[in-house]
C-alpha positions as CSV (number, residue, x, y, z in Angstrom):
1,M,91.9,-19.8,60.0
2,A,89.4,-17.4,62.0
3,R,89.1,-18.3,65.5
4,R,85.4,-19.9,66.3
5,R,83.5,-17.7,68.6
6,R,82.2,-19.9,71.5
7,L,78.5,-19.9,72.2
8,D,77.2,-20.3,75.6
9,A,74.1,-21.3,76.7
10,P,71.9,-18.4,78.3
11,S,71.5,-18.7,82.1
12,A,68.1,-19.4,83.8
13,E,68.2,-15.6,84.9
14,E,68.5,-14.6,81.2
15,M,66.0,-17.1,79.9
16,A,63.3,-15.6,82.5
17,K,64.2,-11.7,81.0
18,I,63.4,-13.3,77.4
19,A,60.2,-14.7,78.5
20,E,59.0,-11.1,80.1
21,G,60.0,-9.6,76.9
22,F,57.8,-11.8,74.8
23,A,54.8,-11.3,77.2
24,A,55.3,-7.7,77.1
25,E,54.8,-7.6,73.5
26,P,51.0,-6.2,72.2
27,A,48.9,-9.0,71.0
28,T,48.6,-8.6,67.1
29,G,45.1,-10.4,67.0
30,K,47.0,-12.7,63.9
31,R,45.9,-16.2,63.5
32,P,48.7,-18.2,65.2
33,T,50.7,-21.0,63.4
34,G,50.2,-24.5,64.0
35,L,52.9,-24.0,67.0
36,G,51.3,-21.1,68.5
37,M,53.4,-18.5,66.8
38,N,52.1,-15.4,64.9
39,V,52.0,-15.4,61.1
40,P,55.1,-13.7,59.9
41,P,55.2,-10.0,58.6
42,I,55.6,-10.8,54.9
43,A,52.3,-13.1,55.2
44,Q,50.5,-10.8,57.0
45,V,51.1,-8.1,54.3
46,A,50.2,-10.7,51.4
47,G,46.9,-11.6,52.9
48,E,45.9,-7.8,53.7
49,A,46.5,-7.0,50.0
50,A,44.8,-9.9,48.8
51,A,41.7,-9.0,50.9
52,Q,41.7,-5.4,49.4
53,S,42.1,-6.3,46.0
54,A,39.1,-8.9,46.2
55,T,37.1,-6.1,47.9
56,E,37.7,-3.5,45.1
57,V,37.3,-6.1,42.4
58,T,33.5,-6.6,43.8
59,E,33.0,-2.8,44.3
60,A,34.2,-2.7,40.6
61,R,31.8,-5.4,39.5
62,I,29.1,-3.7,41.6
63,K,29.4,-0.2,39.9
64,A,29.8,-1.7,36.6
65,A,26.8,-3.7,36.8
66,K,24.9,-0.7,38.0
67,F,26.2,1.4,35.2
68,E,25.3,-1.2,32.7
69,G,21.8,-1.5,34.1
70,D,21.2,2.5,34.5
71,A,22.7,2.5,30.7
72,R,20.1,-0.2,29.6
73,R,17.2,1.9,31.4
74,Y,18.2,5.0,29.8
75,Q,18.2,3.5,26.5
76,D,15.0,1.9,27.1
77,A,13.5,5.3,28.3
78,S,14.6,7.0,25.2
79,A,13.3,4.5,22.9
80,A,9.9,4.8,24.7
81,G,10.0,8.8,24.3
82,L,10.1,9.1,28.2
83,L,13.4,11.4,28.2
84,A,12.8,15.1,28.0
85,I,15.3,17.0,25.7
86,N,15.6,20.7,25.0
87,L,15.0,21.5,21.5
88,P,15.4,24.6,19.2
89,L,12.1,26.5,18.7
90,D,12.8,26.9,15.0
91,S,13.7,23.2,14.8
92,I,9.5,22.1,15.4
93,E,7.0,22.2,12.6
94,T,4.0,23.3,14.5
95,E,1.7,22.4,11.8
96,H,3.2,18.9,10.9
97,L,-0.3,17.5,12.1
98,S,-3.5,19.4,11.4
99,R,-4.5,21.0,14.9
100,D,-7.5,20.2,16.8
101,R,-7.8,23.8,18.2
102,L,-8.8,26.5,15.8
103,V,-8.5,29.6,18.3
104,A,-7.1,30.0,21.7
105,D,-8.5,32.1,24.6
106,D,-6.4,35.4,24.8
107,E,-7.1,35.3,28.7
108,E,-5.9,31.5,29.1
109,M,-3.1,32.3,27.2
110,A,-1.8,35.4,29.1
111,E,-2.1,33.3,32.0
112,L,0.1,30.2,30.4
113,R,2.7,32.8,29.6
114,Y,2.7,34.4,33.3
115,S,3.1,30.8,34.7
116,I,5.9,29.8,32.6
117,L,7.9,33.0,32.8
118,A,7.5,32.7,36.7
119,H,7.8,28.8,37.4
120,G,9.3,27.2,34.2
121,M,7.4,24.7,31.9
122,R,6.3,22.0,34.1
123,M,5.3,19.4,31.1
124,P,7.4,19.1,28.1
125,I,5.6,18.9,24.6
126,E,5.6,16.0,22.5
127,V,7.4,15.8,19.0
128,L,8.3,13.1,16.6
129,E,11.3,13.0,14.4
130,L,10.8,14.2,10.6
131,D,11.7,11.5,7.9
132,G,14.5,12.4,6.0
133,E,14.9,15.9,7.7
134,E,17.8,15.5,10.3
135,G,17.2,18.1,13.4
136,R,13.6,18.6,12.6
137,Y,10.6,17.9,14.3
138,G,6.6,17.6,13.8
139,L,5.0,18.8,16.7
140,I,2.3,16.2,18.3
141,S,0.9,17.5,21.3
142,G,2.0,20.6,23.4
143,W,0.6,23.6,20.9
144,R,-0.3,26.0,23.6
145,R,2.8,25.5,25.6
146,L,5.0,26.0,22.4
147,T,2.9,28.9,21.2
148,A,3.4,30.5,24.8
149,V,7.2,30.1,24.7
150,R,7.5,31.6,21.2
151,A,5.8,34.5,22.4
152,L,8.1,34.6,25.8
153,S,11.0,34.4,23.3
154,L,10.0,37.6,21.3
155,E,8.9,39.4,24.1
156,T,12.1,39.1,26.7
157,G,14.5,38.0,24.1
158,K,16.0,35.6,26.7
159,P,18.2,32.7,25.8
160,E,16.0,30.2,27.9
161,F,13.0,30.9,25.9
162,G,14.8,30.1,22.4
163,Q,14.3,26.2,23.0
164,I,11.8,24.2,24.7
165,A,11.8,20.6,26.6
166,A,10.3,18.1,24.2
167,M,9.7,14.2,24.6
168,V,10.6,12.5,21.2
169,R,8.0,10.1,20.3
170,T,8.0,7.4,17.7
171,P,3.8,7.0,16.8
172,K,3.1,3.6,15.1
173,D,1.4,5.5,12.4
174,A,-0.6,8.7,11.7
175,S,-3.6,7.8,13.5
176,D,-1.7,7.1,16.9
177,A,-0.1,10.7,16.5
178,Y,-3.5,11.9,15.9
179,V,-4.9,10.4,19.2
180,S,-1.8,11.6,21.1
181,M,-2.6,15.0,20.2
182,V,-6.4,15.1,20.8
183,E,-6.0,12.9,24.0
184,E,-3.9,15.8,25.6
185,N,-6.7,18.5,24.5
186,E,-9.2,16.4,26.1
187,I,-7.7,16.5,29.4
188,R,-6.0,19.6,29.7
189,A,-8.1,22.0,27.5
190,D,-11.6,21.2,26.3
191,L,-12.3,21.7,22.6
192,S,-15.5,22.8,21.4
193,Q,-17.8,20.3,19.6
194,Y,-17.3,21.9,15.9
195,E,-13.4,21.4,16.4
196,R,-13.8,17.7,17.7
197,G,-15.8,16.8,14.5
198,R,-13.5,18.7,12.3
199,I,-10.3,16.9,13.4
200,A,-12.1,13.7,12.6
201,V,-12.9,14.8,9.1
202,I,-9.0,16.2,8.3
203,A,-7.7,13.3,10.2
204,T,-9.7,11.1,8.0
205,G,-9.0,13.2,4.8
206,Q,-5.3,12.8,5.3
207,G,-5.4,8.8,5.5
208,A,-5.3,8.5,9.3
209,F,-8.5,6.7,9.3
210,R,-10.9,4.6,7.1
211,D,-13.8,6.9,7.7
212,V,-15.0,9.7,9.8
213,E,-17.0,7.3,12.3
214,G,-14.1,5.0,12.5
215,A,-11.9,8.2,13.3
216,V,-14.4,9.6,16.2
217,D,-14.3,6.0,17.7
218,A,-10.4,6.2,18.1
219,L,-9.9,9.9,18.7
220,F,-12.5,10.0,21.3
221,V,-12.6,6.6,22.9
222,A,-13.2,7.5,26.0
223,G,-16.2,9.4,25.3
224,S,-19.8,7.8,25.5
225,K,-21.9,6.6,22.7
226,A,-23.9,9.7,22.8
227,K,-21.2,12.1,22.8
228,R,-19.4,10.3,19.7
229,S,-22.7,10.7,18.1
230,K,-22.9,14.6,18.5
231,I,-19.6,14.6,17.4
232,R,-20.3,12.9,14.2
233,S,-23.1,15.5,13.8
234,F,-20.9,18.4,14.2
235,A,-18.3,16.6,11.7
236,M,-20.9,16.6,9.2
237,I,-21.4,20.5,9.7
238,F,-17.8,20.8,9.2
239,A,-17.6,18.7,6.0
240,E,-20.7,20.4,4.4
241,L,-20.1,23.9,5.7
242,G,-17.0,24.2,7.2
243,D,-15.3,26.3,4.3
244,L,-18.5,29.0,4.6
245,L,-18.8,29.4,8.5
246,R,-17.0,32.0,10.1
247,F,-17.8,31.6,13.8
248,P,-18.4,27.7,14.1
249,T,-16.8,27.4,17.4
250,E,-19.2,29.5,19.2
251,M,-22.2,27.3,18.1
252,S,-23.7,25.6,21.1
253,E,-24.5,21.9,21.0
254,R,-28.3,22.4,20.7
255,A,-27.8,24.9,18.0
256,G,-25.3,22.2,16.1
257,L,-27.8,19.2,16.5
258,R,-30.5,21.1,15.0
259,L,-28.5,21.9,12.1
260,A,-27.0,18.8,11.4
261,G,-30.5,17.3,11.5
262,A,-31.3,19.5,8.3
263,L,-28.1,18.8,6.6
264,K,-29.1,14.8,6.9
265,A,-32.5,15.9,5.5
266,G,-30.9,17.1,2.4
267,K,-31.0,20.9,3.1
268,V,-27.3,21.3,2.2
269,H,-27.9,23.8,-0.6
270,H,-30.4,26.1,1.6
271,F,-27.8,26.9,3.9
272,R,-25.0,27.0,1.4
273,N,-26.8,30.0,-0.3
274,V,-27.3,32.0,2.6
275,L,-24.1,31.7,3.8
276,A,-22.3,32.4,0.4
277,E,-23.9,35.8,0.6
278,S,-23.2,36.3,4.3
279,A,-21.0,39.3,5.4
280,A,-21.5,38.2,9.0
281,E,-19.4,40.1,11.4
282,S,-20.4,38.0,14.5
283,F,-21.8,34.6,15.4
284,E,-25.2,36.2,16.4
285,Q,-25.5,37.7,12.8
286,E,-24.2,34.2,11.1
287,W,-26.9,32.2,13.3
288,K,-29.6,34.5,12.1
289,L,-29.0,33.6,8.7
290,L,-29.0,29.9,9.2
291,E,-32.1,30.0,11.4
292,E,-34.4,31.1,8.7
293,P,-33.9,28.1,6.3
294,L,-33.6,25.9,9.7
295,K,-36.9,27.2,10.9
296,D,-38.8,26.5,7.6
297,H,-37.3,22.8,7.5
298,E,-38.7,22.2,11.2
299,A,-42.0,23.5,10.1
300,D,-42.3,21.2,7.1
301,L,-41.5,18.3,9.8
302,Q,-43.9,19.2,11.9
303,Q,-46.6,19.3,9.1
304,K,-45.5,16.2,8.0
305,K,-46.2,14.9,11.8
306,K,-49.8,16.2,11.6
307,T,-50.5,14.6,8.0
308,R,-50.5,11.1,9.0
309,R,-51.1,8.5,6.5
310,A,-54.4,6.4,6.8
311,P,-53.7,3.3,8.7
312,K,-53.3,0.1,7.1
313,P,-56.3,-1.8,6.8
314,I,-56.6,-4.4,9.2
315,R,-58.4,-7.8,8.2
316,H,-60.3,-9.5,10.7
317,G,-61.4,-12.7,9.1
318,V,-62.1,-14.7,6.1
319,I,-65.4,-17.0,5.4
320,E,-64.9,-19.6,2.5
321,L,-68.2,-21.0,0.8
322,A,-68.6,-24.2,-0.5
323,N,-68.6,-23.3,-4.0
324,G,-65.1,-21.4,-3.4
325,V,-66.3,-17.9,-3.2
326,K,-64.3,-15.8,-0.2
327,I,-66.1,-13.3,2.1
328,E,-63.4,-11.2,3.5
329,K,-64.4,-8.3,6.1
330,I,-61.5,-5.3,6.2
331,N,-61.7,-2.5,8.8
332,G,-60.3,0.9,7.5
333,D,-60.6,4.3,9.1
334,G,-63.8,5.1,9.6
335,W,-65.0,2.6,6.9
336,I,-65.7,-1.6,6.5
337,D,-65.5,-3.6,3.3
338,V,-66.8,-6.8,2.3
339,R,-64.8,-8.2,0.0
340,F,-66.2,-11.4,-2.4
341,T,-63.3,-13.3,-4.3
342,G,-63.2,-16.4,-6.2
343,R,-64.6,-18.1,-9.7
344,H,-68.2,-17.6,-8.7
345,A,-68.0,-14.3,-7.5
346,D,-69.8,-12.2,-10.2
347,N,-72.0,-9.1,-10.5
348,E,-75.4,-11.2,-10.3
349,M,-74.2,-12.8,-6.8
350,V,-73.1,-9.3,-5.2
351,N,-76.1,-7.3,-6.1
352,V,-78.3,-10.4,-4.6
353,V,-75.9,-10.1,-1.4
354,M,-76.3,-6.3,-1.2
355,E,-80.2,-6.6,-1.8
356,H,-80.3,-9.0,1.1
357,I,-78.3,-6.4,3.3
358,Q,-80.4,-3.6,2.5
359,Y,-83.6,-5.8,3.5
360,L,-81.7,-6.6,7.3
361,L,-80.9,-3.1,7.8
362,E,-84.2,-1.6,6.8
363,K,-86.2,-4.2,8.7
364,E,-87.8,-2.6,11.9
């Protein structure tokens, strides 16, 4: 048998050295056990791992929630047409909607091209997806910007001008799309009164609105009642003469209102006749042709005002006699009538009355 080793109790001196050794160990900061001793190393590692795992799980959940929120906001913004995407120029149909602008000022367009070339395009255009045509879009607003970028693409050949930033909208109906187009031009580049009236007629003809009056009210809702009334006058000019006029956007508001007044009076054929034979090369020449029948119409109006009808007679009273005869006095313009009515009002009675009146008037 193996010989057992004898264990001797440490001496007092040895116990003192052991105590000094424990006292010399650095404090770990670990929570002591119920006996006043530090947590075992394996327990410390497990605790630290659990704490780190909990932190990582919390951070992961925060990131996931943030990603989910961002994704939801992105989807909402995309559905609302608030995100700009780059679209190839040849994927956009400029004339999907009839444009409200007929002409563009060359100097203004040159300035716009220079601005885009130097600083880029700051505001995206607005488009809608065309039904049944994947990857094809119809222009809602931004005609001037799209035209400028297309010109820069041809002039420079740079690939960055082969596409354009656009927001894809989903209008409720055609009228909503027209409103968006007109609103932008009303804010950014003023239209002529003729262009305003023209787009109201065209949008109505395409079924976007029930009638021209409703179209003007919807497209120019921010305008005053007086302004919308003027636009309706120019809408009439377009409807009646638009196919013959060559320089309508140069027509002043005053001239347009004069012309609209004559059209309302039924003088359409007078103006169509002179325009049909016109070879005007400027607005001045065209207006000179229109002004002749217009002056004739206005002269007729002045003559009618001078030739007034005789005022309607004013009845001042009635005398009823016992025999049923009524005597009425009626005042006219420079005359007075005395009228006798009733069963007993005959020639003999009237002759007697006239003789008596003669007697009264001739009596000194």
